[in-house]
Residue frames relative to the residue before (quaternion, step in Angstrom):
aa qw qx qy qz dx dy dz
X 1.0000 0.0000 0.0000 0.0000 0.00 0.00 0.00
X 0.3928 -0.7324 0.4914 0.2604 3.59 -0.82 0.91
X 0.6781 -0.5430 0.3354 0.3645 3.51 -1.26 0.61
X 0.6633 0.5126 -0.3226 0.4396 3.63 0.90 -0.84
X 0.6479 0.5098 -0.3301 0.4598 3.60 1.00 -0.74
X 0.6626 0.5010 -0.3220 0.4542 3.60 0.92 -0.83
X 0.6305 0.5193 -0.3466 0.4611 3.60 1.06 -0.63
X 0.7024 0.4680 -0.2904 0.4508 3.59 0.84 -0.91
X 0.6867 0.4770 -0.3013 0.4584 3.59 1.11 -0.46
X 0.4613 0.6709 -0.4640 0.3490 3.61 1.24 -0.05
X 0.5005 -0.6484 0.4826 0.3100 3.55 -1.11 0.66
X 0.4691 -0.6478 0.5220 0.2965 3.52 -1.17 0.68
X 0.3957 -0.6796 0.5443 0.2920 3.56 -1.09 0.58
X 0.7618 -0.4096 0.2468 0.4370 3.60 -1.27 0.05
X 0.6917 0.4536 -0.2822 0.4860 3.62 1.11 -0.51
X 0.5374 -0.6375 0.4073 0.3726 3.62 1.21 0.18
X 0.5618 0.5769 -0.3940 0.4430 3.59 1.09 0.69
X 0.1518 -0.7664 0.6114 0.1255 3.60 -1.23 0.37
X 0.5615 -0.5971 0.4481 0.3568 3.54 -1.23 0.42
X 0.3156 -0.7193 0.5820 0.2103 3.56 -1.06 0.78
X 0.7624 -0.3976 0.2418 0.4497 3.60 -1.27 0.02
X 0.6927 0.4543 -0.2953 0.4760 3.61 1.09 -0.53
X 0.6059 -0.6023 0.3431 0.3903 3.60 1.25 0.19
X 0.5746 0.5718 -0.3889 0.4377 3.61 1.25 0.04
X 0.5062 -0.6285 0.4882 0.3323 3.54 -1.22 0.49
X 0.0730 -0.7702 0.6309 0.0586 3.54 -1.14 0.67
X 0.5426 -0.6121 0.4640 0.3401 3.55 -1.14 0.65
X 0.2104 -0.7383 0.6216 0.1558 3.55 -1.17 0.62
X 0.5859 -0.5873 0.4262 0.3608 3.55 -1.24 0.26
X 0.6581 0.4912 -0.3090 0.4798 3.57 1.24 -0.30
X 0.1010 -0.7905 0.6025 0.0434 3.54 -0.71 1.05
X 0.6591 -0.4932 0.3809 0.4211 3.53 -1.25 0.34
X 0.6538 0.5241 -0.3226 0.4402 3.58 0.96 -0.84
X 0.6640 0.4908 -0.3293 0.4581 3.61 0.87 -0.84
X 0.6313 0.5095 -0.3357 0.4787 3.58 1.08 -0.63
X 0.6499 0.5213 -0.3196 0.4513 3.58 0.98 -0.82
X 0.7399 0.4031 -0.2238 0.4899 3.59 1.02 -0.78
X 0.4368 0.7075 -0.4606 0.3105 3.58 1.26 -0.10
X 0.3042 -0.7383 0.5749 0.1786 3.54 -1.07 0.75
X 0.1981 0.7948 -0.5417 0.1889 3.56 0.17 1.27
X 0.6122 -0.5896 0.3799 0.3649 3.58 -1.09 0.74
X 0.8287 0.2127 -0.1657 0.4905 3.54 -1.06 0.76
X 0.2796 0.7755 -0.5213 0.2205 3.58 1.22 0.39
X 0.3522 -0.7617 0.4972 0.2206 3.61 -0.58 1.06
X 0.5192 -0.5915 0.4987 0.3631 3.53 -1.21 0.46
X 0.3075 -0.7546 0.5533 0.1728 3.56 -1.11 0.67
X 0.5604 -0.5432 0.4736 0.4081 3.53 -1.30 0.06
X 0.3820 -0.7258 0.5154 0.2484 3.59 -0.56 1.09
X 0.1180 0.8018 -0.5753 0.1105 3.56 -1.00 0.81
X 0.3610 -0.6715 0.6034 0.2338 3.48 -1.31 0.52
X 0.1711 -0.7790 0.5987 0.0737 3.57 -0.85 1.01
X 0.7668 0.2540 -0.2278 0.5438 3.55 -0.60 1.16
X 0.3900 -0.6998 0.5502 0.2357 3.52 -1.32 0.13
X 0.4400 -0.6823 0.5174 0.2705 3.55 -0.97 0.89
X 0.0741 0.7589 -0.6393 0.0987 3.55 -0.67 1.20
X 0.0074 0.8187 -0.5706 0.0638 3.56 -0.69 1.12
X 0.1534 -0.7401 0.6339 0.1641 3.51 -1.35 0.07
X 0.5066 -0.6429 0.4894 0.3009 3.51 -1.11 0.75
X 0.4001 -0.6805 0.5594 0.2527 3.54 -1.10 0.75
X 0.7031 -0.4902 0.3195 0.4042 3.58 -1.26 0.37
X 0.6448 0.5379 -0.3334 0.4286 3.61 1.10 -0.58
X 0.4522 -0.7272 0.4227 0.2966 3.62 1.27 -0.10
X 0.6791 0.4755 -0.2858 0.4806 3.59 1.24 0.03
X 0.7583 0.3484 -0.1861 0.5187 3.55 0.94 -0.92
X 0.2136 -0.7555 0.6065 0.1255 3.52 -1.31 0.44
X 0.2707 -0.7243 0.6074 0.1824 3.52 -1.31 0.47
X 0.3779 -0.6954 0.5643 0.2349 3.55 -0.98 0.89
X 0.2808 -0.8164 0.4892 0.1238 3.58 -0.59 1.17
X 0.7965 0.1433 -0.1111 0.5768 3.60 1.15 -0.35
X 0.5929 -0.5852 0.4278 0.3508 3.54 -1.25 0.50
X 0.0327 -0.7709 0.6360 -0.0126 3.56 -0.99 0.94
X 0.0746 -0.7857 0.6126 0.0426 3.58 -1.06 0.74
X 0.1715 -0.7401 0.6400 0.1154 3.52 -1.24 0.60
X 0.1547 -0.7519 0.6355 0.0834 3.55 -0.91 0.98
X 0.2563 -0.7932 0.5325 0.1471 3.58 -0.53 1.15
X 0.7364 -0.4571 0.2690 0.4200 3.58 -1.27 0.14
X 0.6491 0.4830 -0.3271 0.4883 3.61 1.21 -0.30
X 0.5646 -0.6142 0.3786 0.4009 3.57 1.28 -0.12
X 0.4449 0.6744 -0.4665 0.3601 3.60 1.26 0.14
X 0.2656 -0.7693 0.5651 0.1353 3.56 -0.89 0.97
X 0.1424 -0.7671 0.6242 0.0399 3.55 -0.90 1.06
X 0.1444 -0.8183 0.5545 0.0456 3.58 -0.39 1.24
X 0.1038 -0.7408 0.6605 0.0643 3.53 -1.09 0.84
X 0.2127 -0.8369 0.4902 0.1185 3.60 -0.05 1.26
X 0.5680 -0.5699 0.4724 0.3597 3.53 -1.18 0.67
X 0.7414 0.3997 -0.3042 0.4450 3.55 -1.11 0.72
X 0.5271 0.6204 -0.4231 0.3977 3.60 1.24 -0.21
X 0.2165 -0.7643 0.5979 0.1070 3.56 -0.98 0.92
X 0.0317 0.7959 -0.5993 0.0796 3.55 -0.87 1.01
X 0.3392 -0.7889 0.4917 0.1441 3.57 -1.24 0.42
X 0.5314 -0.6511 0.4124 0.3517 3.61 1.18 0.11
X 0.4563 0.7260 -0.4246 0.2904 3.57 1.26 0.08
X 0.5080 0.6507 -0.4460 0.3460 3.61 1.16 -0.14
X 0.6473 0.3590 -0.3102 0.5966 3.60 1.23 -0.30
X 0.4030 -0.7411 0.4711 0.2577 3.60 -0.34 1.19
X 0.5749 -0.6474 0.3951 0.3070 3.54 -0.88 1.05
X 0.5751 0.6094 -0.3646 0.4061 3.56 1.11 -0.70
X 0.7213 0.4519 -0.2422 0.4657 3.61 1.05 -0.76
X 0.4387 0.7145 -0.4570 0.2969 3.60 1.23 -0.15
X 0.6505 0.5255 -0.3349 0.4341 3.63 0.95 -0.75
X 0.6663 0.4807 -0.3000 0.4847 3.60 1.19 -0.48
X 0.8409 0.2104 -0.0548 0.4956 3.56 0.75 -1.08
X 0.5713 -0.5878 0.3873 0.4219 3.58 1.21 -0.23
X 0.6119 -0.5520 0.4147 0.3857 3.53 -1.28 0.29
X 0.6381 -0.5785 0.3452 0.3730 3.60 -1.16 0.40
X 0.6956 0.5033 -0.2805 0.4292 3.61 1.17 -0.26
X 0.7020 0.4019 -0.2781 0.5179 3.61 1.21 0.19
X 0.7180 0.4607 -0.3209 0.4114 3.56 -1.22 0.42
X 0.7224 -0.4489 0.3264 0.4124 3.51 -1.38 0.11
X 0.6741 0.5106 -0.2918 0.4469 3.59 1.18 -0.44
X 0.3465 0.7782 -0.4748 0.2210 3.62 1.26 0.05
X 0.6764 0.4812 -0.3035 0.4679 3.62 0.83 -0.93
X 0.6388 0.5188 -0.3249 0.4660 3.58 1.00 -0.82
X 0.6474 0.5191 -0.3197 0.4574 3.60 0.98 -0.82
X 0.6587 0.5086 -0.3163 0.4554 3.59 0.96 -0.83
X 0.6816 0.4647 -0.3046 0.4761 3.63 0.77 -0.96
X 0.6345 0.5284 -0.3232 0.4624 3.59 1.00 -0.82
X 0.6647 0.5052 -0.3076 0.4566 3.59 0.87 -0.89
X 0.6138 0.5434 -0.3497 0.4535 3.58 1.00 -0.79
X 0.7014 0.4498 -0.2789 0.4775 3.61 0.88 -0.86
X 0.5973 0.5313 -0.3685 0.4746 3.60 1.15 -0.43
X 0.6410 0.4943 -0.3141 0.4960 3.60 1.13 -0.62
X 0.7336 0.4526 -0.2396 0.4466 3.58 0.81 -1.03
X 0.1260 -0.8358 0.5165 0.1372 3.59 1.15 -0.71
X 0.2990 0.7887 -0.4822 0.2366 3.59 1.00 0.86
X 0.7619 0.2293 -0.1410 0.5891 3.57 1.22 -0.41
X 0.6685 -0.5064 0.3490 0.4182 3.56 -1.21 0.45
X 0.5794 -0.6260 0.3941 0.3421 3.58 -0.96 0.86
X 0.6195 0.5420 -0.3599 0.4393 3.64 1.00 -0.66
X 0.6526 0.5046 -0.3099 0.4727 3.60 1.00 -0.83
X 0.6397 0.5258 -0.3187 0.4612 3.58 1.03 -0.81
X 0.6728 0.4831 -0.3011 0.4725 3.59 0.92 -0.85
X 0.6313 0.5150 -0.3367 0.4721 3.62 1.06 -0.68
X 0.6132 0.5369 -0.3397 0.4694 3.58 1.04 -0.80
X 0.6044 0.5600 -0.3411 0.4524 3.60 1.05 -0.80
X 0.6664 0.4905 -0.2937 0.4786 3.58 0.90 -0.95
X 0.6763 0.5085 -0.2959 0.4433 3.59 0.82 -1.01
X 0.6793 0.4803 -0.2970 0.4687 3.60 0.91 -0.88
X 0.6009 0.5371 -0.3676 0.4640 3.60 1.06 -0.61
X 0.6528 0.5038 -0.3134 0.4709 3.59 0.89 -0.93
X 0.6837 0.4911 -0.2805 0.4611 3.58 0.92 -0.95
X 0.6739 0.4813 -0.2830 0.4839 3.60 1.24 -0.46
X 0.6185 -0.5902 0.3318 0.3988 3.59 1.27 0.04
X 0.4059 0.6855 -0.5005 0.3388 3.60 1.22 0.26
X 0.5300 -0.6298 0.4636 0.3278 3.58 -0.97 0.88
X 0.6005 -0.6176 0.3756 0.3419 3.59 -0.99 0.87
X 0.6482 0.5139 -0.3328 0.4527 3.60 0.96 -0.77
X 0.6606 0.4876 -0.3066 0.4815 3.60 0.91 -0.89
X 0.6473 0.5135 -0.3202 0.4634 3.60 0.93 -0.88
X 0.6563 0.5106 -0.3131 0.4588 3.59 0.96 -0.82
X 0.6416 0.5114 -0.3224 0.4722 3.60 0.97 -0.83
X 0.6673 0.4896 -0.3025 0.4728 3.58 0.95 -0.86
X 0.6291 0.5187 -0.3338 0.4730 3.59 1.02 -0.74
X 0.6310 0.5233 -0.3345 0.4650 3.61 0.97 -0.83
X 0.6441 0.5332 -0.3244 0.4423 3.60 0.95 -0.87
X 0.7198 0.4109 -0.2732 0.4884 3.61 0.81 -0.89
X 0.6164 0.5570 -0.3606 0.4240 3.60 1.02 -0.66
X 0.7847 0.3435 -0.1773 0.4846 3.59 0.80 -0.99
X 0.8123 0.2559 -0.1219 0.5097 3.62 1.03 -0.64
X 0.5716 0.6115 -0.3702 0.4029 3.58 1.27 -0.10
X 0.7341 -0.4384 0.2920 0.4286 3.57 -1.28 -0.03
X 0.0748 -0.7550 0.6500 0.0444 3.53 -1.26 0.63
X 0.0185 -0.7930 0.6089 0.0066 3.54 -1.09 0.66
């Protein structure tokens, strides 16, 4: 077996690196995230999970918040939703009119879902329908009752932001 083939067939370690001929690790172009988001046939569903902890601070205006650390959500299809530290959001993705029914966006089991959803409403990097569905999925994965999650999804779907 030639040397180049044996190197390319080595398994990647957890950081997405492999050993080079001198025994040192080198970065590869394939990361765990790119593999997770790859669209390949027969891709298995994954265990949905939130990676990191939502930590925020109130802005001086008393309405907006800043996300202080990076948080990611991996949905059941393996799609990764990143909420980068430093993003400023206002909780407006849950229309204020519905707060008296379901609560404000910063309390309850749906708090993490509201934060990640708000970040994507600010960034507008993915279609609004996908963002609203992610909101529903993350609420379910966070333990929100299906009826409450559905009502909240209906509120953002029909009255929330669109781009």
